[in-house]
N, C-alpha and C positions, 0 to 999 in steps of 0.2 A: 870571490869570483875570479876565474882564470882570465888571462888576457884575451883569448879568442871570444869567450863569452861576454866579456866587457865590451869589446869592439862591436860585437853583434848588437848588444843592447844599446850602445850609443848610436850606431847607425839607424837602428829602429826608431829611436827617439827623434833623430833628425828627420827621418821620413815622415814620422807621425806629425811633426810640426809643419812640414811642408804641405801635407795633405790637409791639415787644419787651416792653414793660410789659404789654400786653394778653395776650401769650402766657404771661408769668409768672403773671398773675392767673388764667388758665384752668388752668394746671398746678397752681396752689395751690388752685384751686376757691374763690376768694374772690368771693362773689356781688356785693358792693357795688361792686367795681371792674371786674368782668367786662364787657368790651365798651365800657367808658367811654372808653378810650384810642382805640379804633377810631372811635367817634363823634367824638372830638376831631380825629382825623386827617381824617375826612370833612368836618368843619367847616372845617378849614384848606384843603382842596381847593376847597370852595365859595367861600371868601372870597379866596383868592389867585389872581391871574391868572398867576402864575409857573409853577405846576404843573398838569399834567393827570393824569387817572387813569392813563394809560399810563406816566407818569414814576415812579409809585410802586407799580404793580400787583405787580411782582416782590418788593416788600418784605413783602407779606402772606403768611401761611402757606399752604402748598399743601394745602388741605383744603376740604371742603364748607362749613366755617364761613366761609371767605373769601366765598363766594357770599352767605351770609346777611348777613354784615357789610356787604357792598357793594351789596346789592340796592336799598336805598332811594336811595343815591347814584347808582347807575347808572340807575335809573328816572328820577330827576330830570334827569340828563344827557340821556337820550333825549328826555324831554319838552321840554327846552330846545332841543335840536337840531331836533326836529320843529317847534317854534315858529319858529326861525330859517329853516328850510327853507320854511315856509309864507309867511313874510315875503318871502323871496327870490323865491318863485314868484309872489307878488302883484306885486312890483316888475317882474319880467320880463314878466308879462302887461300891465302898464301901459305899459312901454316898447315892447312890440310894438304896442299900440294907437296910441301916440303916433307911432311910426315909420310905421305905415300911414296915419295922418292926414296927416303931413308929406309923404308920397309923393303922396297925392291932391292936396294943395295945390300941389305942384310941377308937376303935370301940368296 
């Protein structure tokens, strides 16, 4: 297994354990740790460049609680994606203007 694949697998195992601990806390109905592990898992996703949400989505329980747990993270992902798209759009528009200017100069 290569280093990036190993890193990815290890981070997935860590998140899998955090999700399992969160499920245990919910079934035991312990308020102090309920959702804390999910928050930690989301923090790992934000900080590591190795994992993406689609790498760990299947590890979360199949319930409406999953949507609640992931809402903030997914919202942040969408905002980040939107920002990158706007930056790319701006760069494309600038390149189109530069290309048009260069074409005019060539003629």
